N, C-alpha and C positions, 0 to 999 in steps of 0.2 A: 432389678425391676421390681416396682411395687404395684400392688393390685389397685390401689386407689390413691388419690391425692391427699396430702396431709390435711387433717382437719375434717375429712369426710368419714363419718361413722360407718363402720362395717356391720353394725348391729343397731336396730331401731330402738332408741332409748325410750320410745313411747309405747313399746310393745305391751299390750294389756296382759299377755300371758306371763309376763315377768321375765322369764329366762330367754325368751326368743325362740322361735321355731328353728329346727335344725337347718331348714332350707334358707333361712335369712342370714345365716353366718357363712360368709365366703371362706372357702379353703384357701390356704396359702399356695401361691404359684410362683415359680421362678426363684429369684434371689431377693431376700429382704434383709436389710441391715437395721439394727436397733441397738440402743445403749443397753437395754435390759430385755431379755426374752424370758417370759414366764410360761411354763408348760402346765396347763391345767386351769380351767376356768371354774373351779369350785371355790369354797370359802377361803382356803389357804392361798390359792393363786391370785384370786381377785383382791383379797385384802392386802396381799403383798404389793400388787400393782397400785392399789388405791393409796396406801400409806407412802409408798415411794414417790408417786407423782405429787402428793400433797406436800411432801418435804422438799422436793426438788422438781418444780414444774417444767424445767427445761429438759428433763430426761425424755428420750424417745423410747417408749415402752410398748412391746407387743405381747399379747396374751394369746396362746394357741391351745385349743382343746381338741381332743380326739372326736368329740361330738358337739357339745354346746354347754353353756353355763348350767350348772346344777344337774347335769345328766347323771352324775354318779351319786356318791353318798351324801353330798351336800344338798341334794334334792329329796332325800328320803330319810334324813335323820329325825330323831325324836324331838329335838328342839329343847331338851332339858339342859340348862346351863348352870353348872355347879362348880364349886371351888375344889377341884381335885386334879392333879396331874400325875401321871405315872402310876406306880403301885400304891396300895393302901399306905397310910402314913406310918404305921409301925414297921412295915417292910422297907419303906423309904429311909427311915431313920437307921435301920440296921445296915442297909446297903450303902447309903451315902453319908451317914453321920447326921447328928442332930441339927447342926447349923444349916446344912444343905436342905434337909427335909423341911425345916421351918421356912426357909426362903422359898422353896417350891410351893408350899401351901399358901403363903402370903402373896406370892406372885399370881397364883390361880385365883385368889379372891380379887386382886386388882384387875385381872383379866376379865372377870365377870362385869366389874364396874365399867371397864372400857368398852366392852361389847354393848352394854346398855346405853352408854353415851353415844356410841356409833349408830345404834338403831335410832336414837332420838334425832341425830343429825340427818339421817337418811330417810326419816319418816316411816320406819319399819315398826309395826306393832310389837311391843315387848312388855311382858308382864313381870314385875318384880314379885318375889315370893320367898317361901322357905322350902327347904328340901329335907326330908327325913330319910335317913338310911336306917331301916328297921330290920329286925330279925325275930324269928319265932322258933326256929330249930335250935338244938343244942350247939351244933357246929357254928351256926350264924351268931349266936349269942357270945360264944367264946371269941369269935373274930371281932365282934363289936367291942368286947371288953378290952382286947389288946389295942384296938384303935383308940378307944377312949383314954386308956392309960398313956398312950403315946402323945395324944393331943395335950393332956395335962402336963406331961413331962416337958413338952416343947413350949408350954405357956401359950397355947393357941385356944381361942374361945370357941369350942364346939361342945355345947351342952349335951348331957345325957338325958334322954326322956324315958320315963317309966311307961308302963302299959296305959295308965290313966291319962298321962300327958298326951300320948299318941291318940287315944280315943277322943279326947277333947278336940283335937285338931282335925282328924280325918275319919274317926269312927271305924277303925279296922282293928282286929284282934291280934296285934303284935305285942310282944312282951317287953321290948326295949328298943331304943333307937338313938341315933346321933342327929342333932339338929344343926343344919347349915343355914344360917340366916341370910346370907348374901347370895341369892340364886335368882334365876329368871327363866322364863319360857318364851320361845319365839318359833317362827316358822323358818327353818334354815333355807328353804328354797326361795322364800320372799327376800330374805337378807342377801342371798347370793345374787338374785336378780337386781336388787337395789345397788349392790356393789358394782355389778356390770354396767348399769346405767350411769352411775357416778364416774366410773372409769372412762367410759366413752365420752362423757361430757367434759372430762379433763384432758381429752386428746389421746387416751390410750387406744391402740389398735387391737381389735378383738377378732379372732378367726376361729372357725370351727371345722369339723369334718376333717381334721388333720392329725392323725395319730403320730406320735414321735417314734421314729424308727431307730435312730442312732445319734450319739453325741460324739463328735470328733474334736480334736484339739486339746488344749490344756497344756500345762507345763510351759507357760510363757507364750504359747501359740493362741491365736484368736479362736475361741471356741465356735463350733459350727453345729447347728442342729439340723438333722436331715428328716424330712417328712416325705410322704409319697410323691408329691409333685413340687417340692420346694426345698430350699435350704435357707 
């Protein structure tokens, strides 16, 4: 049994509040079948659903959240988008090797570009800019020196800034910094809401007020997600 007919949005894509009020998202009831079930209507869950349906429009996708889109960290993030994934680059090189650390960094630079392009497609304000990782304490400067050496060894373009360079850019009294040129700032809640609207427009079913209780199946069996009033 499904809650609504195919093509009927379960969240108002014109909601001026962006993420939709909690009461406007129906909880899942009874039994629902789908090709893909995504748990969580934050940035990760909604972008997963969005890119899946873009690549294969025939997929029947349902997104279920314990509350509503952007109710968690995706609605309260700083919105600073910079090229880094995992540990600092020097630790990544020691832990995973130079080739993997280089690919990690370059993939994170490409990820920034892709998010900026996505924001442009969805009409989400996004400002390009630079990001300075700066330090003033002795411990911080030692850490920056290790990272700068790792970037050079990996042939990655992350310039070192002296105190005068930093002052010319932001006028704060830091002693040294690393400059990341490919960065951006955005409002994560606005992007999450835009992804929710885009998903609904593409036929993705969106439900709220339904925390996941248990996952059953696997090992060749059809997986089943259990919610308070639905499976």
